[in-house]
C-alpha positions as CSV (number, residue, x, y, z in Angstrom):
1,M,65.0,10.9,0.7
2,P,65.9,14.5,1.1
3,E,63.5,16.9,2.6
4,R,62.4,19.7,0.6
5,K,62.4,22.6,1.1
6,K,59.3,24.3,2.7
7,K,58.1,27.6,0.8
8,I,56.6,31.0,1.9
9,F,55.4,34.2,0.1
10,I,55.9,37.0,1.0
11,C,54.0,40.4,-0.4
12,A,55.5,43.5,-0.3
13,T,54.3,46.5,-2.6
14,E,55.9,49.0,-1.1
15,Q,59.6,50.4,0.2
16,S,58.6,50.0,3.6
17,G,57.6,46.5,3.2
18,D,60.3,45.5,1.2
19,N,62.5,46.9,4.0
20,I,60.7,44.5,7.0
21,G,60.7,41.5,4.5
22,Y,64.3,41.6,3.6
23,N,64.8,41.5,7.2
24,L,62.0,38.6,8.3
25,I,63.6,36.7,5.6
26,N,66.9,36.9,6.7
27,E,66.4,36.5,10.2
28,I,64.1,33.5,8.7
29,L,66.9,32.7,6.9
30,K,69.8,32.7,9.4
31,S,68.0,29.1,11.0
32,N,67.1,27.3,8.7
33,N,68.6,27.2,5.0
34,N,65.7,24.5,3.9
35,I,63.2,27.4,3.0
36,S,62.8,29.6,0.1
37,F,61.0,32.7,-0.6
38,D,58.5,34.0,-4.0
39,G,56.4,37.2,-4.0
40,V,56.2,40.3,-4.6
41,G,59.4,42.9,-3.5
42,G,61.3,45.4,-4.3
43,S,65.4,45.6,-5.6
44,K,66.3,44.1,-1.1
45,M,64.4,41.3,-0.8
46,L,65.0,40.5,-4.8
47,P,68.4,38.4,-4.0
48,L,67.0,36.8,-0.8
49,M,63.5,35.6,-3.2
50,S,63.2,32.2,-5.7
51,N,61.1,33.4,-7.5
52,Q,60.0,37.4,-7.5
53,F,56.3,38.3,-9.6
54,Y,56.9,41.4,-9.9
55,N,59.0,44.4,-8.3
56,L,57.1,46.0,-6.3
57,K,57.6,49.1,-9.2
58,N,54.6,47.7,-10.4
59,F,52.3,48.9,-7.2
60,N,52.6,52.8,-7.6
61,S,49.7,53.8,-5.7
62,M,48.8,55.4,-2.5
63,G,45.5,55.9,-0.7
64,I,42.0,54.3,-0.5
65,I,41.1,56.6,-4.1
66,E,44.1,55.8,-6.3
67,I,43.9,51.8,-5.4
68,I,39.8,52.1,-7.2
69,F,40.9,54.3,-9.9
70,S,43.7,50.9,-10.0
71,L,41.8,47.5,-9.7
72,K,41.5,47.4,-13.0
73,K,45.3,47.7,-14.0
74,Y,46.7,45.3,-10.9
75,N,44.1,42.2,-11.8
76,P,46.0,40.9,-14.0
77,Q,48.9,40.9,-11.9
78,Y,47.5,39.2,-9.4
79,S,46.0,36.5,-11.2
80,P,49.3,34.3,-11.4
81,F,48.6,34.0,-8.1
82,R,45.7,32.6,-8.2
83,Y,47.9,29.7,-9.6
84,V,50.4,29.6,-6.9
85,A,47.9,29.8,-4.1
86,T,46.3,27.0,-5.4
87,G,49.1,25.0,-6.7
88,L,46.6,25.1,-10.3
89,K,48.5,25.1,-13.2
90,S,47.6,27.5,-16.3
C-alpha cells in the first residue's frame, strides 16, 4: 500500500510571511516530496500549495487596534479552519 502524503497547514497573512513560507515550503519539498501544503498565503506560496483557503489580500490589517476592530470581519474566514484542524465535516 502506498504511503499517504503528510499534510502541513501553513498560515501567512502578510507579505513577509508569504516570502518566508515560500522558501520554507521549497526547502521541505526538496528533501521530501511526500508532503502537501494547505493554508493561507499569497501569490508566492500559491503554486506550492494543494489548497489555498484564503489569499493574504483578505488580511489587510496592521497594528493591534486595526486587528481588534477587524475581528468581526475575520471570524467568518477562520470558521472553515475548525473543520480542517479537527477533521470534522461541515
